C-alpha positions as CSV (number, residue, x, y, z in Angstrom):
1,M,-13.1,35.8,-5.5
2,S,-14.4,38.4,-8.0
3,E,-13.9,38.1,-11.8
4,Q,-11.6,41.1,-11.6
5,Q,-9.5,39.6,-8.7
6,A,-9.3,36.3,-10.6
7,R,-8.1,38.0,-13.7
8,S,-5.5,39.9,-11.8
9,W,-4.3,36.8,-10.2
10,V,-3.8,34.8,-13.4
11,E,-2.2,37.6,-15.2
12,Q,0.5,37.7,-12.4
13,M,1.2,34.0,-12.5
14,S,4.6,32.9,-13.7
15,T,3.1,29.9,-15.6
16,G,2.6,30.7,-19.2
17,L,-1.1,30.9,-20.0
18,A,-3.2,31.7,-23.1
19,V,-6.7,31.3,-24.2
20,V,-7.5,30.4,-27.8
21,D,-10.9,30.4,-29.6
22,G,-12.5,27.5,-31.5
23,D,-10.3,28.5,-34.6
24,L,-7.1,28.2,-32.3
25,R,-6.5,32.0,-32.5
26,V,-5.1,33.8,-29.3
27,Q,-7.7,35.7,-27.5
28,W,-5.7,36.3,-24.4
29,I,-2.1,35.8,-23.2
30,N,-0.5,36.5,-19.8
31,A,2.8,38.3,-19.3
32,G,4.5,35.0,-18.3
33,L,3.9,33.4,-21.6
34,A,4.7,36.5,-23.6
35,E,8.1,36.9,-21.8
36,L,8.7,33.2,-22.4
37,L,8.1,33.5,-26.2
38,G,9.9,36.9,-26.3
39,L,6.6,38.6,-27.7
40,G,4.8,41.7,-26.8
41,L,1.2,41.2,-25.4
42,R,-0.4,43.0,-28.3
43,H,1.7,41.2,-31.0
44,A,0.3,37.9,-29.7
45,Q,-3.3,38.8,-29.9
46,G,-5.0,37.1,-32.8
47,Q,-2.1,34.9,-33.8
48,S,-2.8,31.2,-34.5
49,L,-1.6,28.8,-31.8
50,Q,0.6,27.2,-34.3
51,G,2.2,30.6,-35.1
52,L,2.5,31.4,-31.5
53,L,4.3,28.3,-30.4
54,Q,5.8,27.4,-33.8
55,D,4.7,23.9,-33.5
56,A,2.2,22.0,-35.6
57,G,2.0,19.1,-33.2
58,V,0.6,21.2,-30.4
59,A,-1.9,22.8,-32.7
60,E,-3.2,19.3,-33.7
61,Q,-3.5,18.3,-30.1
62,A,-5.4,21.5,-29.2
63,A,-7.9,20.8,-32.1
64,R,-8.3,17.3,-30.7
65,S,-8.8,18.6,-27.1
66,L,-11.6,20.9,-28.4
67,A,-13.2,18.3,-30.6
68,E,-13.3,15.6,-27.8
69,Q,-13.8,18.1,-25.0
70,R,-11.0,16.6,-22.9
71,S,-7.8,17.6,-21.3
72,V,-4.6,16.8,-23.3
73,Q,-1.0,16.9,-22.0
74,C,2.0,17.3,-24.3
75,R,5.2,16.4,-22.4
76,G,8.8,17.4,-22.8
77,L,8.5,19.5,-26.0
78,L,11.2,21.6,-27.5
79,L,9.3,24.4,-29.0
80,P,11.2,26.7,-31.5
81,G,9.2,29.7,-30.1
82,V,10.5,29.3,-26.6
83,T,13.4,31.4,-25.8
84,G,16.6,29.7,-24.7
85,G,15.7,26.4,-26.2
86,Q,14.0,25.2,-23.0
87,R,11.9,22.1,-22.9
88,V,8.3,22.6,-21.8
89,D,5.1,20.6,-20.9
90,V,2.0,22.0,-22.6
91,A,-1.4,21.4,-20.9
92,L,-4.6,21.9,-23.0
93,Q,-8.0,22.3,-21.1
94,P,-11.4,23.0,-22.8
95,L,-13.5,25.8,-21.1
96,E,-17.2,26.0,-20.8
97,S,-17.1,29.0,-23.1
98,G,-16.0,26.9,-26.0
99,E,-12.5,28.2,-25.8
100,L,-9.3,26.4,-24.9
101,L,-6.9,27.2,-22.0
102,V,-3.2,26.6,-22.9
103,E,-0.7,26.2,-20.1
104,V,3.1,26.1,-20.8
105,H,5.4,24.9,-18.1
106,V,9.1,25.4,-18.5
107,L,11.2,22.3,-17.6
108,A,15.0,22.1,-17.2
109,E,17.3,19.4,-18.3
110,L,17.8,16.7,-15.5
111,P,21.4,16.8,-14.2
112,S,23.0,13.3,-13.9
113,T,22.9,13.6,-10.1
114,V,19.1,13.8,-9.9
115,S,17.5,10.5,-8.8
116,P,14.7,8.7,-10.5
117,L,12.4,9.6,-7.6
118,S,13.2,13.3,-8.0
119,A,12.4,13.0,-11.7
120,T,9.1,11.5,-10.9
121,L,8.2,14.2,-8.4
122,R,9.1,16.8,-11.0
123,G,5.8,15.9,-12.8
124,F,3.8,16.1,-9.5
125,A,5.4,19.5,-8.8
126,H,4.1,21.3,-11.9
127,E,0.6,19.7,-11.5
128,V,0.3,21.3,-8.0
129,K,1.6,24.8,-8.6
130,N,-1.6,26.3,-10.0
131,P,-3.9,24.6,-7.3
132,L,-1.5,25.9,-4.6
133,A,-1.8,29.4,-6.0
134,G,-5.7,29.2,-5.9
135,L,-5.5,27.7,-2.4
136,R,-3.4,30.8,-1.3
137,G,-5.6,33.3,-2.9
138,A,-8.7,31.8,-1.2
139,A,-7.0,31.7,2.2
140,Q,-6.0,35.4,1.8
141,L,-9.6,36.4,1.1
142,L,-10.8,34.4,4.1
143,Q,-8.2,36.1,6.3
144,R,-9.3,39.5,5.3
145,R,-13.1,38.7,5.8
146,L,-13.0,36.7,9.0
147,D,-13.5,38.6,12.3
148,D,-12.4,35.7,14.6
149,A,-8.7,35.8,15.5
150,D,-8.3,32.1,15.8
151,M,-9.8,31.5,12.3
152,Q,-7.6,34.3,10.9
153,S,-4.6,32.4,12.4
154,L,-5.7,29.2,10.8
155,A,-6.0,31.0,7.3
156,G,-2.5,32.4,7.8
157,M,-1.2,29.0,8.4
158,V,-2.8,27.8,5.2
159,I,-1.1,30.7,3.4
160,K,2.4,29.9,5.0
161,E,2.0,26.1,4.1
162,A,0.9,26.9,0.6
163,D,4.0,29.2,0.1
164,R,6.3,26.6,1.5
165,L,4.9,23.9,-0.8
166,A,5.1,26.2,-3.8
167,A,8.8,26.8,-3.0
168,L,9.4,23.1,-2.8
169,A,7.5,22.6,-6.2
170,N,9.7,25.5,-7.7
171,R,12.8,23.8,-6.5
172,L,11.9,20.4,-8.1
173,L,11.0,22.2,-11.4
174,R,14.3,23.9,-11.4
175,H,16.2,20.7,-10.5
176,D,18.5,22.5,-8.1
177,G,18.9,19.1,-6.3
178,A,21.2,20.2,-3.5
179,P,19.5,21.4,-0.2
180,H,19.7,25.0,0.8
181,L,21.8,24.6,4.0
182,A,21.6,27.1,6.9
183,P,21.7,26.6,10.7
184,V,18.6,24.9,11.8
185,N,17.2,24.8,15.4
186,L,15.7,21.2,15.5
187,H,13.4,21.9,18.4
188,Q,11.8,24.9,16.8
189,L,11.3,22.6,13.7
190,M,9.6,20.0,15.8
191,E,7.4,22.5,17.5
192,R,6.4,23.8,14.1
193,V,5.4,20.3,13.1
194,A,3.5,19.9,16.3
195,E,1.7,23.1,15.6
196,L,0.6,21.9,12.1
197,I,-0.5,18.5,13.5
198,R,-2.6,20.3,16.1
199,A,-4.4,22.0,13.4
200,E,-5.6,18.6,11.8
201,P,-9.3,17.9,12.0
202,K,-8.8,15.1,14.6
203,P,-5.3,15.6,16.0
204,P,-3.6,13.0,18.2
205,R,-2.4,13.6,21.7
206,L,1.1,15.0,21.3
207,R,4.0,14.4,23.7
208,P,7.1,16.4,23.2
209,D,10.3,14.8,24.7
210,Y,13.3,16.9,23.7
211,D,17.0,16.8,24.8
212,P,17.6,20.5,25.4
213,S,21.3,20.0,24.8
214,L,21.0,19.4,21.1
215,P,23.0,21.8,19.0
216,D,21.8,23.4,15.7
217,V,22.6,21.5,12.4
218,E,23.4,22.7,9.0
219,G,20.4,21.7,7.0
220,D,17.5,22.6,4.8
221,A,14.7,23.5,7.2
222,D,11.9,23.1,4.8
223,R,13.0,19.6,3.6
224,L,13.6,18.4,7.2
225,Q,10.1,19.7,8.2
226,Q,8.7,17.8,5.4
227,V,10.3,14.5,6.6
228,L,8.9,15.0,10.2
229,L,5.5,16.1,8.8
230,N,5.3,13.0,6.6
231,L,6.1,10.7,9.4
232,A,3.6,12.3,11.7
233,R,0.8,12.3,9.2
234,N,1.4,8.7,8.3
235,A,1.1,7.8,11.9
236,I,-2.3,9.7,12.1
237,E,-3.5,8.1,9.0
238,A,-2.5,4.7,10.4
239,G,-4.9,5.3,13.4
240,A,-2.4,6.5,16.0
241,K,-4.0,8.2,19.1
242,T,-0.8,9.4,20.7
243,L,2.3,10.8,19.0
244,T,5.6,11.4,20.6
245,L,8.2,13.8,19.2
246,R,11.5,13.0,20.7
247,S,15.1,14.2,20.2
248,R,18.3,12.5,21.4
249,V,22.0,12.2,20.8
250,E,23.1,8.7,19.9
251,H,26.6,7.5,20.1
252,G,28.4,5.1,17.8
253,V,26.3,5.5,14.8
254,R,27.0,4.2,11.2
255,L,25.5,6.5,8.6
256,G,26.1,5.1,5.1
257,E,29.7,4.2,4.9
258,R,30.9,6.4,7.7
259,M,31.0,5.7,11.4
260,F,30.1,8.7,13.7
261,R,31.1,9.0,17.3
262,S,27.7,10.8,17.8
263,A,24.7,11.6,15.7
264,L,21.3,13.4,16.3
265,R,18.3,11.3,16.3
266,L,14.8,12.7,15.9
267,D,12.0,10.2,16.6
268,V,8.4,10.2,15.6
269,M,6.7,7.5,17.9
270,D,3.1,6.4,17.7
271,D,0.8,4.0,19.3
272,G,-0.8,2.7,16.1
273,P,-1.2,-0.9,14.7
274,G,2.4,-1.0,13.3
275,V,3.7,-1.5,9.8
276,P,2.1,-4.4,8.1
277,P,4.6,-7.3,7.7
278,S,3.9,-7.5,3.9
279,L,5.3,-3.9,3.6
280,R,8.4,-4.0,5.9
281,D,11.0,-5.0,3.2
282,T,9.7,-2.4,0.7
283,L,8.4,0.4,2.8
284,F,10.8,3.1,1.5
285,E,10.4,2.3,-2.1
286,P,8.5,4.7,-4.4
287,L,4.8,3.9,-5.0
288,V,4.6,1.5,-2.0
289,S,1.7,2.4,0.3
290,G,-0.4,0.7,2.9
291,R,-3.4,2.8,2.1
292,V,-5.8,2.5,-0.9
293,D,-5.5,6.3,-1.4
294,G,-1.8,6.6,-0.7
295,T,0.7,7.8,-3.2
296,G,3.6,5.8,-1.9
297,L,5.9,8.8,-2.2
298,G,6.1,10.3,1.2
299,L,8.5,7.8,2.8
300,A,10.6,7.5,-0.4
301,L,11.0,11.2,-0.5
302,S,11.7,11.4,3.2
303,R,14.5,8.9,2.9
304,E,16.0,10.8,0.0
305,I,16.0,14.0,2.0
306,A,17.8,12.2,4.9
307,H,20.5,11.0,2.5
308,E,20.9,14.5,1.2
309,H,21.8,15.6,4.8
310,G,24.3,12.8,5.2
311,G,21.8,11.0,7.5
312,E,19.4,8.0,7.4
313,L,15.8,7.3,8.0
314,R,15.1,3.9,10.0
315,Y,12.2,2.4,11.8
316,V,11.2,-0.3,14.3
317,S,7.6,-1.4,14.5
318,R,5.3,-3.7,16.4
319,A,1.7,-3.5,17.3
320,G,1.1,-0.5,19.6
321,E,4.5,1.1,19.1
322,T,6.2,2.3,15.9
323,V,9.2,4.5,15.8
324,F,10.6,6.3,12.7
325,S,14.0,7.8,13.4
326,L,15.7,10.6,11.4
327,Y,19.5,10.4,12.0
328,L,21.6,13.4,11.2
329,P,25.4,13.8,11.6
330,L,26.4,16.0,14.4
331,P,28.4,19.2,13.3
332,P,32.1,18.3,12.8
333,R,33.3,20.2,16.0
334,I,30.9,18.1,18.1
335,G,30.6,14.7,16.5
336,A,33.8,13.7,14.6
337,A,33.5,11.0,11.9
338,T,35.9,8.2,12.0
339,T,36.9,5.3,9.7
340,G,37.1,2.8,12.3
341,R,35.1,1.9,15.3
342,A,33.5,4.9,17.1
343,H,34.1,5.7,20.7
344,G,31.2,6.7,22.8
């Protein structure tokens, strides 16, 4: 990426960015930060950082960041200079030029309905937004320069996934907790997951096993895809050689406090070693992982997404066969909910 392309890219970012010199005076500011502060780009040039953000504490942390040559994070600030009284996170990063990069990420107040897990993920979301933008830009350059059609297709897949993850990050940062419901073809969703798994460096053997009679459901396609992808990648990382994606209708299913005559069941089945006994009681809890490098968030988030859709995430496991099942209520016209015992 050329310097001109990189400059154009960062100037268009929605994240508020500024570069200040050793005296903490603004040398450059992007349109995102100027809009957030209600300033013209020229008016901001040469201002002190304290004057720009109207906060002495950030200026003190910026001076410390430059003196110690290390990144500093200022969390949950209510800066007088920010329009609308919005809370922000401010990240300070020393540059090789001796200047300091200032990033301002707008936060929203957490509604009472947001779970602790979603609150935790909010922090992860704003940390990954900028790397995703860089990943997307690099993939676009590769797509334009590559002559091989298969490689162009792979680069296009990277772009699509970066866009999808950026959209998920934006949702977490805006805290619009409710899923965006629309008709979802579950088999198309599972095929999309299969396509992504086949693009892994060492993909397992995939076996589709679909019930063609399954109807569409009302759901958030991105979030449901994330659940299935999490389950599939967990299986691969656990050493599975064969992965089965299966769909079924199951009768007489209790989901939460409700009994359903019928529900949809999407299975991700693998032939790996199984869930360790030490993790079976806490597997869906945040920050619980069977891998040294695992975050312990994938299954916790997947269960939360299942609950958002009125469903549940369950599993059965033994050596050589582990099945994670995503249960979703059938549309009311097909699978009626009852308060008593369900009829098959």
